[in-house]
C-alpha positions in Angstrom: 4.7 -36.2 24.1 6.1 -35.2 20.7 3.2 -36.8 19.0 0.7 -34.7 21.1 2.6 -31.5 20.2 2.7 -32.4 16.5 -1.1 -32.8 16.6 -1.9 -29.8 18.7 0.4 -27.3 17.1 -1.3 -27.2 13.6 -4.7 -26.7 15.3 -3.4 -23.7 17.3 -1.9 -22.3 14.1 -5.3 -22.6 12.3 -7.2 -21.1 15.2 -5.1 -17.9 14.7 -6.5 -17.7 11.1 -10.1 -17.8 12.1 -12.1 -14.6 11.4 -15.5 -13.4 12.1 -18.2 -12.6 9.6 -17.2 -10.2 6.7 -18.4 -6.7 6.6 -20.7 -7.6 3.7 -22.5 -10.3 5.7 -22.8 -8.0 8.8 -24.3 -5.2 6.8 -26.5 -7.6 4.8 -28.1 -8.5 8.1 -29.8 -5.1 8.1 -31.8 -6.0 4.9 -35.5 -6.0 5.9 -34.9 -3.9 9.0 -36.7 -0.6 9.5 -34.7 2.5 8.8 -34.9 3.6 12.4 -33.1 0.4 13.5 -30.3 1.1 11.0 -29.8 4.6 12.3 -30.1 3.5 15.9 -27.4 0.9 15.3 -25.0 2.8 13.1 -25.7 6.4 13.9 -26.5 9.3 11.7 -25.4 8.6 8.1 -22.6 10.7 6.5 -24.6 11.2 3.3 -28.3 10.9 2.5 -30.3 11.4 -0.6 -33.7 10.4 -1.9 -34.2 9.6 -5.6 -37.5 8.2 -7.1 -38.8 7.1 -3.7 -35.5 5.3 -2.7 -33.5 6.8 0.1 -29.7 6.1 0.0 -28.0 6.3 3.4 -24.2 6.2 3.2 -21.7 5.6 6.0 -18.1 6.4 5.3 -15.1 4.8 7.1 -11.7 6.3 6.3 -8.2 5.9 7.6 -5.1 7.7 6.5 -1.4 7.0 7.3 1.1 9.7 6.4 4.7 8.8 6.6 6.9 11.6 8.0 9.0 13.7 5.7 12.4 12.2 4.8 14.6 15.0 6.1 16.6 15.9 9.2 17.1 19.3 10.8 20.5 21.0 10.8 22.5 19.2 8.1 23.7 15.7 7.7 25.3 15.5 11.2 22.8 17.3 13.4 22.2 21.0 14.3 25.6 21.3 16.1 27.9 20.2 13.2 27.0 22.2 10.1 26.3 25.7 8.8 22.8 24.7 7.8 19.9 25.4 10.1 16.6 24.3 8.7 15.5 21.3 6.7 18.2 19.2 5.2 17.0 17.0 2.4 19.5 14.2 2.3 19.7 13.0 -1.2 17.1 15.4 -2.5 14.3 14.6 0.1 11.5 12.3 -0.9 7.9 13.4 -0.9 5.5 12.1 1.8 4.0 8.7 1.4 0.2 8.9 2.1 -1.8 5.7 2.3 -5.6 5.9 2.4 -8.0 3.1 3.3 -11.7 3.7 3.0 -15.1 2.0 2.7 -18.4 3.5 1.9 -21.4 1.5 2.9 -24.6 2.5 1.2 -28.0 1.3 2.3 -31.0 1.5 0.0 -34.3 2.2 1.8 -37.8 2.0 0.3 -41.1 2.3 2.2 -39.1 2.6 5.5 -37.2 -0.7 5.2 -33.7 -1.5 4.0 -33.9 -3.6 0.8 -30.2 -3.6 -0.4 -26.7 -2.7 0.7 -23.6 -1.9 -1.4 -19.9 -1.6 -0.3 -17.4 0.5 -2.2 -13.7 1.1 -1.4 -10.4 -0.6 -0.7 -11.1 -1.4 3.0 -14.4 -3.2 2.9 -13.3 -6.6 4.3 
């Protein structure tokens, strides 16, 4: 029984690491597709421009996480214990921590068909 567990346990652990195709490979699957299929699948692009016969369609994915302010209301012991009513910045109060993750996917379209795709940002995996 121990031997079976020692053989099966690593396989279960590795199965948890399995991931699907990357964003790059999923978006590259649109190369050669008509522009209408792209818009039908991904929706209306966030940005679009045509330069020298090439249309650039950009889709933007953005996520922000804002940590709350580092203060308490009413002084160091709560609103009932101190003469202060309002924000109390214990130790000077730290500014907010804002984390932003984004990925801009740009498709290049010529003669009605996608011929290239580019990813830019810190969340394009």
